[in-house]
C-alpha positions as CSV (number, residue, x, y, z in Angstrom):
1,M,204.1,125.1,270.7
2,G,206.8,127.5,271.9
3,N,209.8,127.3,274.1
4,L,209.6,126.3,277.8
5,Y,211.7,128.0,280.4
6,D,212.5,126.7,283.9
7,Y,213.9,129.5,286.0
8,F,215.6,128.2,289.1
9,S,218.2,128.9,291.8
10,A,221.2,126.7,292.6
11,P,224.3,127.2,294.7
12,D,226.7,127.4,291.8
13,D,227.3,126.6,288.2
14,P,228.4,122.9,288.6
15,A,225.2,122.3,290.8
16,A,223.1,124.0,288.2
17,L,224.4,121.7,285.5
18,T,222.8,118.8,287.3
19,A,219.5,120.5,286.4
20,F,220.5,120.2,282.8
21,D,220.9,116.4,283.1
22,E,218.0,115.7,285.5
23,G,215.7,118.6,285.2
24,A,215.7,121.4,287.8
25,E,212.8,120.0,289.9
26,A,214.3,116.5,289.9
27,A,217.6,117.9,291.0
28,G,215.9,119.4,294.0
29,F,216.0,123.1,293.0
30,P,213.1,125.5,293.4
31,V,211.6,126.1,289.9
32,L,209.4,128.7,288.2
33,P,208.3,127.2,284.9
34,V,207.0,129.6,282.3
35,K,206.2,129.6,278.6
36,G,207.1,132.6,276.4
37,I,209.5,134.7,278.6
38,D,213.0,134.2,277.3
39,P,216.0,135.1,279.5
40,Y,217.9,137.1,276.9
41,V,215.8,139.8,275.3
42,E,212.5,139.7,277.3
43,L,213.9,139.1,280.8
44,G,216.9,141.3,279.9
45,Q,214.5,144.2,279.2
46,A,212.8,143.6,282.6
47,E,216.3,143.6,284.2
48,S,216.9,147.0,282.5
49,L,213.7,148.4,283.9
50,L,214.3,146.9,287.4
51,T,217.9,148.2,287.7
52,G,217.6,151.4,285.7
53,T,220.6,150.2,283.6
54,P,220.3,150.4,279.8
55,Y,219.8,147.1,278.1
56,E,223.0,147.5,276.1
57,D,225.0,147.8,279.4
58,I,223.4,144.6,280.8
59,T,224.2,142.3,277.9
60,P,228.0,142.5,278.4
61,L,227.8,141.5,282.1
62,P,229.7,138.3,282.7
63,R,226.7,136.3,283.9
64,F,224.2,137.6,281.4
65,N,222.9,134.5,279.6
66,R,226.3,132.8,279.8
67,L,225.8,129.3,278.3
68,L,226.7,126.5,280.7
69,S,225.5,123.6,278.7
70,S,227.2,122.3,275.5
71,P,226.7,124.5,272.4
72,E,226.1,121.3,270.5
73,D,222.8,120.7,272.3
74,D,220.1,121.8,269.8
75,S,216.9,121.6,271.8
76,R,218.0,122.4,275.5
77,W,220.2,125.1,276.9
78,L,221.2,126.2,280.4
79,V,222.2,129.8,280.9
80,T,223.1,132.0,283.9
81,L,221.2,135.0,285.0
82,T,223.0,138.0,286.6
83,D,223.4,138.6,290.3
84,E,222.2,142.1,289.6
85,L,218.8,140.8,288.5
86,R,218.6,138.6,291.6
87,D,219.3,141.6,293.8
88,A,217.0,143.9,291.9
89,L,214.1,141.5,292.2
90,V,214.7,141.3,296.0
91,A,215.0,145.1,296.3
92,A,211.8,145.7,294.3
93,R,209.8,143.3,296.5
94,P,208.2,145.8,298.9
95,G,206.6,147.9,296.2
96,G,205.7,145.1,293.9
97,F,206.1,144.9,290.2
98,A,203.0,146.6,288.7
99,T,204.8,149.7,287.3
100,V,207.7,147.7,285.8
101,A,205.3,145.1,284.4
102,E,203.2,147.9,282.7
103,S,206.3,149.3,280.9
104,W,207.7,145.8,280.2
105,S,204.4,144.7,278.6
106,H,205.0,147.2,275.8
107,I,208.3,145.9,274.5
108,E,208.3,144.9,270.9
109,E,209.1,141.2,271.6
110,F,205.8,140.7,273.3
111,G,204.0,141.9,270.2
112,G,201.2,143.6,272.3
113,N,200.2,140.2,273.7
114,A,201.5,140.5,277.2
115,R,199.2,141.4,280.0
116,P,200.9,143.5,282.7
117,E,199.1,141.5,285.4
118,D,200.6,138.3,284.1
119,L,204.1,139.8,283.9
120,A,203.8,141.2,287.4
121,D,202.9,137.7,288.6
122,F,205.9,136.2,286.8
123,L,208.2,138.8,288.3
124,G,206.7,138.1,291.8
125,G,207.4,134.3,291.3
126,L,210.9,135.1,290.1
127,A,211.4,137.4,293.1
128,D,210.4,134.5,295.4
129,L,213.2,132.5,293.9
130,A,215.6,135.4,294.1
131,E,214.7,136.1,297.7
132,E,215.3,132.5,298.7
133,A,218.6,132.4,296.8
134,A,219.8,135.7,298.3
135,S,218.9,134.8,301.9
136,R,221.1,131.8,302.1
137,S,224.4,132.0,304.1
138,E,226.1,131.5,300.8
139,P,223.8,133.2,298.3
140,H,222.6,131.0,295.4
141,R,222.5,132.2,291.8
142,L,219.7,132.2,289.2
143,Y,219.6,130.1,286.1
144,C,217.3,129.3,283.2
145,L,216.9,125.9,281.5
146,M,215.4,126.4,278.1
147,S,213.7,123.6,276.1
148,L,212.1,123.6,272.6
């Protein structure tokens, strides 16, 4: 069946944890559900392309996939996404995501099965979340709730 990912924005980490208990949509957060685009390797590669930062320099960032939920949970996890990704999504908005999606579609983890158009649509949806999050008087942050 595959993993399910709910990307969402929340004001802070404690608020995001309510999404772990209730579900992001039930907690009142804007949600982008997707199947098959994990926040670590696959979205990390997109972040690298969007920011021009090598992947190996992104993974040590303090908010890169930091686990907020309990490590004992074996079928659901809540992780943070970086503010750099949020800001890069917003900055890339005027030109769209076609070029990034084309390069991103060729990463090994997609196994040749990712269509650039679908990836561009996903990035556009994630950019909608990022734009809403960044436009608040106190900017919200991005998160991912993963379920098996």
